C-alpha positions as CSV (number, residue, x, y, z in Angstrom):
1,M,-26.5,19.3,-16.8
2,E,-24.2,16.9,-18.6
3,M,-21.5,19.6,-19.0
4,F,-21.9,20.4,-15.3
5,F,-21.1,16.8,-14.3
6,Y,-18.3,16.6,-16.8
7,G,-16.6,19.7,-15.3
8,L,-17.2,18.3,-11.8
9,M,-15.5,15.0,-12.6
10,Q,-12.7,16.8,-14.4
11,R,-11.9,18.9,-11.3
12,A,-12.2,15.7,-9.2
13,F,-9.6,13.9,-11.3
14,Q,-7.3,17.0,-11.3
15,A,-7.5,17.1,-7.5
16,S,-6.8,13.4,-7.3
17,F,-3.6,13.8,-9.4
18,L,-2.3,16.7,-7.3
19,I,-3.2,15.0,-4.0
20,S,-1.4,11.8,-5.3
21,L,1.8,13.8,-5.8
22,I,2.0,15.3,-2.3
23,T,0.5,12.7,0.1
24,P,3.3,10.1,-0.3
25,I,6.0,12.6,0.5
26,L,4.2,13.8,3.7
27,G,3.0,10.4,4.6
28,L,6.5,8.8,4.4
29,F,8.0,11.4,6.7
30,L,5.1,11.0,9.1
31,V,5.5,7.3,9.2
32,L,9.3,7.4,9.6
33,R,9.1,10.1,12.3
34,R,6.4,8.0,14.1
35,Q,3.9,10.8,13.8
36,S,1.2,9.0,11.9
37,L,-1.3,10.1,14.5
38,M,-0.4,13.7,14.0
39,A,-2.3,13.7,10.7
40,D,-5.3,12.3,12.5
41,T,-5.1,14.9,15.2
42,L,-4.9,17.8,12.7
43,S,-7.8,16.4,10.7
44,H,-10.0,16.3,13.8
45,V,-8.9,19.7,15.1
46,S,-9.5,21.2,11.7
47,L,-13.3,20.7,12.3
48,S,-13.1,23.6,14.7
49,G,-11.7,25.8,11.8
50,V,-14.5,24.7,9.6
51,A,-17.1,25.4,12.2
52,L,-15.6,28.8,12.9
53,G,-15.7,29.8,9.2
54,L,-19.3,28.7,8.8
55,L,-20.3,30.5,11.9
56,I,-18.8,33.9,11.0
57,G,-19.6,33.6,7.3
58,I,-16.1,33.1,5.9
59,N,-14.8,30.5,3.5
60,P,-14.2,27.5,5.9
61,T,-11.0,26.6,4.0
62,W,-9.3,29.8,5.0
63,T,-10.3,29.7,8.7
64,N,-9.4,26.0,8.6
65,I,-5.9,26.8,7.3
66,L,-5.4,29.4,10.0
67,V,-6.5,27.0,12.8
68,V,-4.3,24.1,11.6
69,I,-1.3,26.4,11.4
70,I,-1.8,27.4,15.0
71,I,-2.4,23.9,16.1
72,A,0.5,22.5,14.2
73,T,2.8,25.0,15.8
74,L,1.4,24.2,19.2
75,L,1.9,20.5,18.5
76,A,5.6,21.0,17.7
77,F,5.9,23.0,20.9
78,L,4.2,20.5,23.1
79,R,6.3,17.7,21.6
80,Q,9.4,19.4,22.8
81,I,7.9,19.8,26.3
82,Y,6.7,16.1,26.5
83,R,9.7,14.7,24.6
84,T,9.5,11.3,26.3
85,Y,5.7,11.2,26.2
86,S,5.0,12.8,22.8
87,E,1.6,11.2,22.5
88,I,0.3,13.4,25.3
89,S,0.5,16.5,23.0
90,I,-1.6,14.6,20.4
91,A,-4.3,13.6,23.0
92,I,-4.4,17.1,24.4
93,L,-4.9,19.0,21.1
94,M,-7.3,16.4,19.6
95,S,-9.5,16.7,22.7
96,V,-9.4,20.5,22.7
97,G,-10.0,20.8,19.0
98,M,-13.0,18.5,19.0
99,A,-14.4,20.4,22.1
100,V,-14.1,23.7,20.4
101,A,-15.8,22.4,17.2
102,L,-18.7,21.0,19.3
103,V,-19.1,24.3,21.2
104,L,-19.1,26.3,18.0
105,M,-21.7,24.1,16.4
106,E,-23.9,24.4,19.6
107,I,-23.6,28.2,19.6
108,S,-24.9,28.2,16.0
109,A,-28.0,26.4,17.3
110,G,-27.4,23.6,14.8
111,G,-27.5,25.8,11.8
112,I,-24.1,24.7,10.6
113,T,-24.3,21.0,11.6
114,L,-25.3,19.9,8.1
115,S,-22.4,21.8,6.5
116,V,-19.9,20.4,9.0
117,T,-21.2,16.9,8.3
118,Q,-20.3,17.4,4.6
119,F,-16.7,18.2,5.7
120,L,-16.7,15.1,7.9
121,F,-17.3,12.7,5.0
122,G,-16.2,14.7,2.0
123,S,-18.0,15.4,-1.2
124,I,-17.1,15.6,-4.9
125,V,-19.5,18.5,-5.1
126,T,-17.3,20.6,-2.9
127,I,-14.4,20.6,-5.4
128,H,-14.2,24.1,-6.9
129,K,-11.6,25.8,-9.2
130,E,-10.3,27.7,-6.2
131,Q,-9.4,24.4,-4.5
132,I,-7.6,23.1,-7.6
133,W,-5.5,26.3,-7.7
134,M,-4.7,26.0,-4.0
135,L,-3.8,22.3,-4.5
136,L,-1.5,23.2,-7.4
137,G,0.2,25.9,-5.4
138,L,0.6,23.5,-2.5
139,T,2.0,20.8,-4.7
140,I,4.6,23.2,-6.2
141,I,5.6,24.4,-2.7
142,I,5.9,20.9,-1.2
143,G,7.8,19.6,-4.3
144,L,10.3,22.5,-4.2
145,L,10.8,22.2,-0.5
146,Y,11.4,18.5,-0.8
147,L,13.9,18.9,-3.6
148,I,15.8,21.6,-1.7
149,Y,15.6,20.2,1.9
150,R,15.3,16.4,1.4
151,K,18.8,15.7,2.8
152,P,18.3,17.8,6.0
153,M,14.9,16.3,6.5
154,Y,16.3,12.8,5.9
155,V,18.9,13.5,8.7
156,L,16.2,15.0,11.0
157,T,13.9,12.1,10.4
158,F,16.4,9.3,11.3
159,D,18.6,11.0,13.9
160,E,17.4,14.2,15.5
161,E,20.5,14.4,17.7
162,T,22.8,14.3,14.8
163,A,20.7,17.0,13.0
164,F,21.0,19.2,16.1
165,T,24.8,18.6,16.3
166,A,25.1,19.5,12.6
167,G,23.5,22.9,13.4
168,L,20.2,22.2,11.6
169,P,17.3,24.3,13.0
170,I,15.3,21.2,14.1
171,K,12.6,23.2,15.9
172,T,11.9,25.4,12.8
173,M,12.0,22.4,10.5
174,S,9.6,20.4,12.7
175,I,7.2,23.3,12.9
176,L,7.3,24.0,9.2
177,F,6.7,20.3,8.4
178,N,3.8,20.2,10.8
179,V,2.3,23.4,9.2
180,L,2.7,22.0,5.7
181,T,0.9,18.8,6.8
182,G,-1.9,20.8,8.5
183,V,-2.4,23.1,5.4
184,T,-2.5,20.0,3.2
185,I,-5.2,18.4,5.4
186,A,-7.1,21.7,5.4
187,V,-7.1,21.9,1.6
188,I,-8.0,18.3,0.8
189,M,-10.4,17.7,3.7
190,P,-13.5,19.0,1.9
191,I,-12.8,16.5,-0.9
192,V,-12.1,13.3,1.1
193,G,-13.6,14.2,4.5
194,A,-12.0,14.9,8.0
195,L,-12.6,11.4,9.3
196,L,-10.4,9.7,6.7
197,V,-8.0,12.3,5.4
198,S,-5.2,11.0,7.6
199,A,-5.7,7.5,6.2
200,I,-5.3,8.9,2.6
201,I,-2.1,10.6,3.6
202,I,-0.6,7.6,5.5
203,L,-1.7,4.6,3.5
204,P,0.1,5.2,0.2
205,A,3.4,5.5,2.0
206,A,2.7,2.6,4.3
207,I,1.8,0.4,1.3
208,S,4.8,1.5,-0.7
209,L,7.1,0.6,2.2
210,R,6.1,-3.0,1.5
211,L,7.3,-2.7,-2.1
212,S,10.5,-0.7,-2.0
213,K,13.6,-0.5,0.2
214,S,14.9,2.8,-1.1
215,F,13.7,6.2,0.1
216,Y,13.0,7.6,-3.4
217,G,11.4,4.3,-4.5
218,V,8.9,4.5,-1.7
219,I,7.9,8.0,-2.7
220,L,7.5,7.1,-6.4
221,N,5.6,3.9,-5.8
222,G,3.5,5.8,-3.2
223,M,2.5,8.3,-5.9
224,V,1.4,5.6,-8.2
225,I,-0.5,3.8,-5.5
226,A,-2.1,7.0,-4.3
227,L,-3.2,7.9,-7.9
228,V,-4.8,4.5,-8.4
229,G,-6.5,4.6,-5.1
230,M,-7.8,8.2,-5.6
231,L,-9.1,7.7,-9.1
232,S,-10.7,4.3,-8.4
233,G,-12.2,5.7,-5.2
234,L,-13.7,8.7,-6.9
235,V,-15.2,6.6,-9.7
236,A,-16.7,4.2,-7.1
237,S,-18.0,7.2,-5.1
238,Y,-19.6,8.7,-8.1
239,E,-21.2,5.4,-9.4
240,L,-22.3,4.1,-6.0
241,G,-23.1,7.4,-4.2
242,T,-20.7,6.6,-1.4
243,P,-18.5,9.1,0.5
244,P,-15.3,9.7,-1.5
245,G,-13.0,9.4,1.5
246,A,-14.5,6.1,2.5
247,S,-14.3,4.8,-1.1
248,I,-10.7,5.8,-1.5
249,T,-9.7,4.3,1.8
250,I,-11.3,1.0,1.1
251,I,-9.6,0.8,-2.3
252,L,-6.2,1.6,-0.7
253,M,-6.8,-1.1,2.0
254,L,-7.6,-3.6,-0.8
255,I,-4.3,-2.7,-2.5
256,F,-2.6,-3.2,0.8
257,A,-4.2,-6.6,1.3
258,I,-3.4,-7.7,-2.2
259,I,0.3,-6.6,-2.0
260,T,0.7,-8.2,1.5
261,L,-0.8,-11.5,0.4
262,A,1.3,-11.5,-2.8
263,K,4.5,-10.9,-0.9
264,Y,3.5,-13.6,1.6
265,M,2.9,-16.1,-1.2
266,L,6.2,-15.2,-3.0
267,H,8.1,-15.6,0.3
268,Y,6.3,-19.0,0.9
269,L,7.1,-20.2,-2.6
270,K,10.7,-19.1,-2.4
271,F,11.1,-20.9,1.0
272,D,9.4,-24.0,-0.4
273,R,11.8,-24.1,-3.4
274,L,14.8,-23.8,-1.1
275,F,13.5,-26.5,1.2
276,N,12.8,-28.9,-1.7
277,K,16.3,-28.1,-3.1
278,S,18.0,-28.9,0.2
279,Q,16.0,-32.1,0.5
280,G,17.0,-33.2,-3.0
């Protein structure tokens, strides 16, 4: 039994390390592109993929990946249609995804409700070797794509019209980014839960933006913050018996509060010194 728990926690820490490498990259682009809610939409819609997999007896992760790829593509398409009101596409797909998930759970006569609940809140027990390998492959893909296409993505993020004028395939790039985000959510959702997976993607980048002005500095700081939050949250989850996603999110919010308060205090002290100097 002791060896079982040792292996379980070992996989949990391995997953935490890999997740910490990719979430700041995706999270930063989502924040800068004002698409933070897209991660929330994909996490909610992915429940229909989980419900479908459990209903037909297939590994929910694979059906989940298929569903989020379809939804991510539709999201990019609807964003082009409702260019001025892009939040409409988020509202439409989130509503449809949740509706499909509820219908599939009802069709199963409640037989998969317990399993879906596990995906809602996440569980350390759901971490298997297959997921570690999937996370490793995803980390390598996202890392390579970032190194190769970081400059085009940088242009696309800050000025889509300039990217279009420069001949960049903005539609293809947007779809691929959405798909990568969706696949990432599908893979890490069983670990941290569907309800809070978007927070775990967005928060490290959002916190890091308070610490660094440079693009690369935000990503590097975000990786450190994500790793601290993931590891601390998993330990707290294991010790207290709380859901991992909730524990990680609370830790990240505490980090955000501490950094914000520290920056406020430093700004106040700096202003106070300047004021006293001018008075003297």
